[in-house]
C-alpha positions, 0 to 999 in steps of 0.5 A: 467932229473935230475936237481938241484933246479935252472932247471939245469941238473946235471952234466952230468957225474953222472947225478943221484948225486947231486954235491957239488957246489953252486946252479945256480953257472954256470949260474950265472957266464954265466951271468956275462960273457954276461954282460960284453960282451954286454958292447962292441957294437955288430952288431944286432942278427940275431935271436932277437925275435925268441924265442920258446914258452915254456908255449905252450910245444914248449920245450917239451919233452914228447910231440912234438908241432909244431913250425914256429921257427924251419924253421927261426933257419933252415934258420940261420944255412943254412945262416951261413954254408957260413961264413968263420971262421971271419965271423962266430965267428962276428955272434957268437959274436953278439947272445945273451944268449937268442939267445943261449937257443933258439938254443939249444931249436932248438937242444933239439927238433931236437933229438926228431923230429929226432926219431919221423921221423927216420932222421938224417939230422935232428940230424945234423942241430942240432949239427950245432946250438949248433956249434954256441954257445958261452960256456961261455955265458951258462950253459956249462952243458945245451950244454952237456945235449942237445948234448947227446941227439942229439948224441943218436938220431944219433945213432938210425937213422944211423948216423955216429955220430963221423963225424957229430959232429966231423964237427960240433966241427971243426966250434965251438968256444973252449968250445962248440967244447970240448963238441961236441967233446967228443959226436964224441967219446962218445956212448949214447946208454943208455938214461935212465941210463946214461941221466936220459930219457926213450924213450917210443913209443906212438900213437901220435909217440915217445917221451922222458920222465924224468926217476926217476931211480925206477924199473918201471915195470907195466903191464898196459900202465901207460903212455898212462894213463898219457896222459889222466891225462895231459888233465884233469890237463891241463884244467885249469891254469896249465901246464903240465912240465914234465912226468917222468916215474920210479918214486917214490910215497913218503909216506909223501903224505899219511898221512892219511893212517895206516902207516904200510899198506902204507908202504905194499902196496907201496912195492907192486907198480910194476912202477908209473909216476909222471905228474908235472904241472907249474902254469899259471902266469896269475892266480898267482903272484908267480907262480913258488911257487906252485906245482902240482905233480900227482902221478899214480902208478900200485899195486899189486892188488885192495886192495892196490891201494884203500888203497893208494888212502885211504890214500892220504892226510895231515891228522892231519899235514896239509901242502898241499892238496891232493887227491887219486883215484883208479880204479883197481891196479892202483891209482892216487895220486894228491896233491898241495902245496906251496913251498915258505914260506909266499905264500899261496898255490894256491890250498886248499882241497876244490879245488883240488877236482874239478880234482877229477870226471875228475881222475876217468873217467880216470881210470875207462875207463882205466881199463874197 
């Protein structure tokens, strides 16, 4: 999903355009409302302490990680069904911003689970979860995004999306009701173009991968190879946070080669997958300042792939560490740097090279 620098989805109506707003303004406003709301006494939250473990991948869409939190949320939703409007409003008021994001994570997971199980009832539960949220105490765009995923999953699983979303809207507060009502009337058939996601079948089941919007027509199963690279990356302090199809392979990472040769090779690329890593807080005081990205591209031939592999790195410019490995017409480029001035990079040219053997093995097996 295209995001701003705070990790929030961009304007849901124009997901591939960066809106002219102050970054983080929507979330900052929501936090201010939340702070004022918490100044008033409320009943204890029924979801206190119920949090998905995002570090374990429980919020991911490019893979599905089972979580016992789902059953807790389902029981809570079932309880709320029996409440009258006044009681429901009291429960909503007792919930915190963190609780709302737990409900949004449940909805996101529900969209993926519904697609994997072809079960429309899971989508209904997701809409019920969103109906319990207060739009003023979240970044409202998050509710739009999760609702779009649910509407897509509902359409794919044969749900009467209009009826389900209308029912959920009728039980929601005005802000969320408006969001849900939108998708009661707006079909979501094209996640890739409209919402920046691609549904992908894998041996482990359906997944949703973010899509960068670049041409993506590989003749080799780059997504499967990418998941083998995910395993290589996660054998240590890095965890993969996103897998993106339709990515480009920026020439800024390819300063060890002749620019014209690199340009020619890149023009022959048939498709690219980007794999983004997040560093464990246990090894760095500033994990968010660190970038690790692997680009996996298929090219017209082995010469082009080899040229990209040989060009990977900073050259005389410095500023980042990079390694490149080619196997047949496929090339993997891995780069790492600090993205924050004054914070040293976690990886160096020497340390990053520990990934080379794993990349060689993955590409060798893929093209064998």
